[in-house]
C-alpha positions in Angstrom: 76.5 185.7 20.4 73.1 185.8 18.8 74.5 184.4 15.5 76.2 181.5 17.4 72.9 180.7 19.1 71.1 180.6 15.7 73.8 178.4 14.2 73.7 176.0 17.2 69.9 175.8 17.0 70.2 175.0 13.4 72.7 172.2 14.0 70.6 170.7 16.8 67.4 170.7 14.6 69.2 169.2 11.7 70.8 166.5 13.9 67.4 165.5 15.3 65.7 165.3 11.9 63.4 168.2 12.6 64.5 170.2 9.6 64.8 167.5 6.9 63.0 164.2 6.6 64.9 161.1 5.5 62.2 159.0 4.1 62.5 156.5 1.3 60.1 157.2 -1.6 60.1 153.6 -2.9 59.3 152.2 0.5 56.7 154.9 1.0 54.9 153.9 -2.1 54.7 150.3 -0.7 53.3 151.7 2.6 50.7 153.7 0.7 49.6 150.5 -1.1 49.8 148.2 2.0 47.7 150.4 4.2 45.4 151.2 1.3 45.5 154.9 1.5 44.1 155.1 -2.0 40.7 154.0 -0.7 40.1 157.5 0.4 42.8 159.7 -1.1 42.9 158.1 -4.5 45.6 156.1 -6.4 47.2 159.4 -7.4 46.9 160.9 -3.9 45.0 163.9 -5.3 41.7 162.5 -6.5 40.0 161.5 -3.3 36.8 159.5 -3.1 35.1 162.5 -1.4 35.9 166.1 -2.2 36.5 166.8 1.5 39.4 164.4 1.7 42.7 166.3 1.4 45.0 166.1 -1.6 48.3 164.6 -0.4 50.3 164.6 -3.7 53.1 167.2 -3.5 52.4 168.1 0.2 55.2 169.2 2.3 57.1 166.2 3.7 57.5 167.6 7.2 53.9 168.6 7.4 52.8 165.0 6.5 55.1 163.5 9.2 53.7 166.0 11.8 50.1 165.2 10.8 50.5 161.4 10.9 52.2 161.5 14.3 49.4 163.7 15.6 46.8 161.1 14.4 48.9 158.5 16.1 48.9 160.4 19.4 45.2 161.0 19.1 44.5 157.3 18.5 46.8 156.3 21.4 44.8 158.5 23.8 47.4 161.1 24.4 46.5 164.3 26.2 44.9 167.0 24.1 47.9 169.2 25.1 50.2 166.7 23.3 49.2 168.2 19.9 46.8 165.5 18.7 44.4 164.9 15.8 41.3 163.0 16.6 39.7 161.3 13.6 38.6 157.7 14.0 39.4 156.7 10.4 42.8 158.4 10.1 43.7 157.4 13.6 43.1 153.7 12.8 45.2 153.9 9.7 48.0 156.0 11.2 48.4 153.8 14.3 49.5 150.9 12.2 52.6 152.8 10.9 56.0 152.7 12.4 58.1 155.7 12.6 60.0 154.6 9.4 56.7 154.0 7.6 55.6 157.6 8.5 58.9 159.1 7.1 58.7 156.9 4.0 55.1 157.6 3.1 55.7 161.3 3.6 58.6 161.2 1.3 56.6 159.3 -1.3 53.6 161.6 -1.2 55.9 164.7 -1.3 57.6 163.4 -4.4 54.3 163.1 -6.4 53.2 165.8 -8.7 50.4 167.8 -7.2 48.3 171.0 -7.4 49.5 172.4 -4.1 51.1 175.9 -4.3 53.1 178.0 -1.9 51.7 181.5 -1.5 54.1 184.3 -2.3 
């Protein structure tokens, strides 16, 4: 019974897109340029204009989607219990993005070579 529940949960998550993102890298590059993300994160998405700005190149796609959506919720005035991120600069940029833009830019950034490592 437990095995069936795990399989069903996996099917539900994959059907809702919670497991894998389906962004378009080419469209994501266009979004990155249109919104001018490079003004802070750098043209290569890893050489920011300030050392405190995060490196985005090679970041996990699902994490980027989650973060951008949290900035959108924060900018839209959602309740703090709605898993928001409050940052006036990122919120102003993120709120301009459609759901497709978010998935596309996340796919693009994930596809870039980066210095991020997974700890073993």
